[in-house]
C-alpha positions as CSV (number, residue, x, y, z in Angstrom):
1,M,-15.4,-2.2,9.8
2,L,-16.0,0.4,12.2
3,S,-12.6,0.5,12.7
4,L,-11.5,1.0,9.3
5,L,-13.9,3.6,8.7
6,Q,-12.5,6.0,11.5
7,I,-9.0,5.0,10.0
8,L,-9.8,6.6,6.8
9,L,-11.2,9.3,8.6
10,L,-8.2,10.6,10.4
11,L,-6.0,9.9,7.2
12,L,-8.3,12.4,5.7
13,D,-7.6,14.8,8.3
14,V,-4.3,13.7,7.7
15,A,-4.8,15.2,5.0
16,Q,-6.2,17.9,5.4
17,F,-3.9,19.6,7.8
18,V,-0.7,18.8,5.6
19,I,-2.5,20.5,2.8
20,I,-3.8,23.9,4.8
21,A,-0.5,23.7,6.3
22,H,1.4,24.1,2.4
23,I,-1.2,26.4,1.6
24,I,-0.7,28.8,4.7
25,M,3.5,28.5,4.4
26,S,2.9,29.2,1.0
27,W,1.5,32.7,1.3
28,L,3.9,32.9,4.5
29,I,7.6,32.3,2.3
30,N,5.9,34.4,-1.0
31,F,5.1,37.0,1.3
32,Q,8.6,37.0,2.8
33,V,7.7,36.4,6.7
34,L,9.4,33.1,6.9
35,N,12.1,31.8,4.7
36,L,13.2,28.9,3.1
37,R,17.4,29.9,3.7
38,Q,15.7,29.0,7.5
39,P,16.9,25.2,8.2
40,L,13.8,24.3,9.6
41,V,11.7,25.9,7.3
42,G,13.2,25.4,4.5
43,Q,13.5,21.3,6.4
44,I,9.7,21.9,6.5
45,W,8.9,23.7,3.5
46,Y,10.8,20.5,1.1
47,G,9.3,18.2,2.6
48,L,5.5,19.0,2.3
49,N,7.0,19.9,-1.4
50,R,8.1,16.1,-1.5
51,V,4.5,15.1,0.0
52,L,2.4,16.8,-2.3
53,E,4.0,17.5,-5.7
54,P,3.4,14.2,-7.1
55,V,-0.9,15.0,-6.4
56,Y,-0.4,18.3,-7.6
57,S,0.9,17.9,-10.6
58,R,-1.4,15.4,-12.0
59,I,-4.2,18.2,-11.4
60,R,-2.6,21.1,-12.7
61,A,-1.9,18.6,-15.6
62,A,-5.5,18.9,-15.8
63,L,-5.6,22.5,-15.5
64,P,-5.8,25.0,-17.4
65,A,-3.3,28.0,-17.1
66,M,-4.9,30.4,-15.0
67,G,-2.5,33.3,-15.3
68,G,0.1,32.6,-12.1
69,I,-2.7,31.3,-10.3
70,D,-2.9,27.4,-9.0
71,F,-6.1,26.7,-7.9
72,A,-4.4,22.7,-7.3
73,P,-4.2,23.0,-3.7
74,L,-7.7,24.3,-3.7
75,I,-9.2,21.2,-5.9
76,V,-6.9,18.6,-3.9
77,L,-8.3,19.9,-0.3
78,L,-11.9,20.4,-2.1
79,A,-11.6,16.7,-2.8
80,V,-10.2,15.9,0.3
81,Y,-13.7,16.8,2.0
82,A,-16.0,15.6,-0.6
83,A,-14.3,11.8,0.5
84,R,-15.3,12.3,3.9
85,I,-18.9,14.0,2.8
86,V,-19.2,11.1,0.6
87,I,-17.9,8.6,3.7
88,I,-19.2,9.5,6.7
89,N,-23.1,10.2,4.8
90,N,-21.9,5.9,3.4
91,A,-21.1,5.0,7.0
92,Y,-24.2,2.1,7.4
93,A,-22.3,0.3,5.2
94,F,-19.3,-0.3,7.8
95,A,-21.7,-1.1,9.9
């Protein structure tokens, strides 16, 4: 059972990395450091959007309008952190 715990924590780490990469990349695109017309940048950006948009859209539907600020990535990232804390604090159940 410990292996399942480690796999679950690994998946949460990957999700955390992908969300943070998406947030940083969105900042770099908005500040025109990265250009979506570059093939590699465009592929990475659209790939991240295809993976994260189903999750973000559900959060955005529940959030009120915030005047152009998107808090969906922050809420999803906080949910990943919270899930990690809950799993680690209840690790004895996996032993």
